[in-house]
N, C-alpha and C positions, 0 to 999 in steps of 0.2 A: 318887729315884735314889740308890742306894747308892754307897759309895766306889769299889768295883770298876768299876761301870758308868761313874761319873764319870771315873775314870782312863782307861778304854778310849776315852772320847770326848774328853777334854780334857788328859790328862797329856802331859808332854814325851816325844816319841818314841812316842806311843800310835798305835794304828790310826786314830783320829779325826783327830789332828793331821796325820798323814801324808796321809790322804785329803783334808783341806781344802787342804793345800799343793799336792798333785797336781792337784786340781780347779781351783784358782785359776790355776795355771800353764797347764793345758790350755785353760781359758777364754780367757786372754790370747792364746794362740797361735791358737785357733780364730777369735777376733775379728780378729786381724791377718792371718790367711791362711784366709779362709772357704772357698776352693775347694781347699785342700790335702787330699790323701787322708788318711783316718783313720789309717792306718799311720804316715804321716809325722808327724802331730800327736802321736801317742802316743810315737813315737821321740824327738821334740824335747822333749816333756814329761819323759820319762825322763832324757834327757841334761841338761836343766836341773836336775833333782833332784841330779845328781851332778857338776855343773859345778865347784863349788868344791873338793870333795874329790878329784875325779879318780878316784873309786873304782869306775868302771865302764868297761870297754873296749867298743869298738864291736861286737865279736862277741857278747859277753854281752848287750849292749843289744838287738841284733837278735833274738837267741833269746828274750828276755823279751817283746818286742813281738809276735813271731809266736805265742808261747804264750798271749798275752792275747786273741787272736782278735778284735781290734777293740774290746775292752772296757776302759775306763778302770778300772773296779772290779777286774777281773782283774789288770791291770797294777799297781794299787796294792797288792793283796794280795801280789804277788810282791815289790814293794819292801819291804813290811812284813816279809816272811819274810827278806829279805836283811839287814834292819837290826836284827832282834831279836837281842839279845846271846845268845850260846850258853848262858850260864848260866841264862837264863829259858826255854829251850826246853820243859822238862817242864811248866812252869806255863802257858805260852802255848798249847801244843798239846793241853792237856786239852780234851776234846770240848766241854764247855759254854762255856769261855772262848773257844775258837777260833770256834765258831759265833756267839757274841755279837760277837766282833771283826769277823767278816765282815759282820754286820748293821750294825755301827757304820760301817764303811767305806762300805757301800752307801748308808746314810742320809745321811752327811755329803756324799758326792758329789752325791746327788740334791738337796740343799739349795742347791748352788752352780750346778749345770748344769741 
């Protein structure tokens, strides 16, 4: 594994670290509320992510959950987009890096859930 791949998977603020945190939060909620609708679980997972910083209002959260179409991976990708520093946009959205990042997100979530 090269350094770039390692960073995407393990680096602070990386797609992999975001995916692991989102998956763990989701799993805790899913175990606590096994009969809750998926949309509610995703919304609670998202709000847990931003609980300390208060950086997400209810309207934005609802739009993100709806756009995720019931997929934790899609929601995590949106969180990652939201948290990428604007100064890194050109590097992060380069096609190869972007596709690798999505693969890392999906792989990390699948390890936990």
